[in-house]
N, C-alpha and C positions, 0 to 999 in steps of 0.2 A: 593183235601183234603189230608193233611199230614197223614202219617202212624205212628202208635205208636208201637215201637219195644222195648222201655225201658221206665221206669217211668218218666225219665227226659223229654220225649216227650209230656207228658200230660199237657195240658194247665192249668188245675186246680192246678197241682203241681207247675208249674211255678209261678202262681199267689200266691199260698201259700208261696212260697219262698220269693217273694217280700214283702208279709205281715209280715213274720217272720223277715226279715231284718229291716223293718220299726219299728216293735215292739222293736227289740234290740237297734236301734238307739235312740228311744224316752225314753226307760227305762234305758239308760246308762248315762243320764245327769240330772241335777237338783234334785228336790225333789224325783222324781221317782227312781233315783239310790239308794236313802237311804231307800226306802220302800221295804225291802228285801222280805217280804211275797208276796205282790201283784206283784212285779217285777218278782220274780221267778215263780209265778203262771201263769201270762199272757205269759211269755216266754215259759213255759212248754206247755201251751195250743196251742200256735202258732206252736211250734215244732211238736206237736201231729198231726196237720193237714197234714204237709208235710210227716211225718213218716208213718201215716196210709195209705196215698195214695200209697207211695212206697211199704210198706209191703203188702198191698192188691194186688198190681200188681204182686209182686213176688210170690204170693201164687199159681198162675197158675190155679185157678178155678174161673169162673165167679161169682158163688154164694159167695165165700169168698171175692172176690174183691169188690162186692157190699156192703158186710157187713163192710169192712174196710173203704170204701168211706162214709158209713153212720156214722161211728165213727168219721171220719175226719170232716164231716158236723156238728156233735154235738160239736166238738171242736171249730168250727167257732162260734157257739152260745156262748160258754164259753168265747172266746176272746171278743165278742161283749159286754157281760155282764160286763167283767172286764174293758173294755174301759169306760163304764159308771161309775164304781167305781172310776177309775182314774180321770175322769173329776170332779165328785162330791167331791173328796178329794183334788182337786186343784193341782193334779200332772201333768195334761195336760190342755191345753187351748181348747177352742171350735174349733179352726181351726185344731188342732191336732186330736181332737176327730172325727171331720168330715172326715178327711183324712183316719184315721184308720178304722172308721166305714164303709166308702165307700169301701175300699180295702177288708175288711172282708166280706161285703155283696157280692161283685163281686166274691170272692173266693167261697162262699157258693153257689152262683148261678151256677158257673161252675161245682162244685161238684154235685149239684142237677141235672143239665142237663146231666152230664155223667152217673149218676145212672139211669136216665130215659132211656138214650140211651142203656145202658147195659141191662136193663130190656127187651128191644125189641130184643136183639141179641139171636140167637139160638146156638151160639158156647159155648163150655164148658170152654175153657181156653183163657184168654186174650193174651197168648203167643203162642197159637196154629197157629195163622197166624197174620200178622200185622193188627192192627185195624185202621180204619180211626180216625182222631182226630176231634171229633165233635166241 
């Protein structure tokens, strides 16, 4: 099992990065590029997932880390809702919707699993010793 010594080692962060990249790619072309409100909102929500995982890790306290992971998971829900808006508005097609929704769901599952794992730990700080990457 790999050890986590920096936020970039966290599988959920890696998956969130992939999701954010996909969001940026899809929102940079076609009708989506011109819908500044939704484009900016979904990008912000995707960035929030990555950022909250990183920020929580850097807080050095397990309780704060879990809180920031929860915020990241909430942002996954926001991205999913906005993907529906994008499809309903004709900004993305069904295949794009399915791809983004699947990626968001996987990201949320990884975050949820990590929260569950951290809830079982007895250590106070994620950086006090390397953590296994669940």
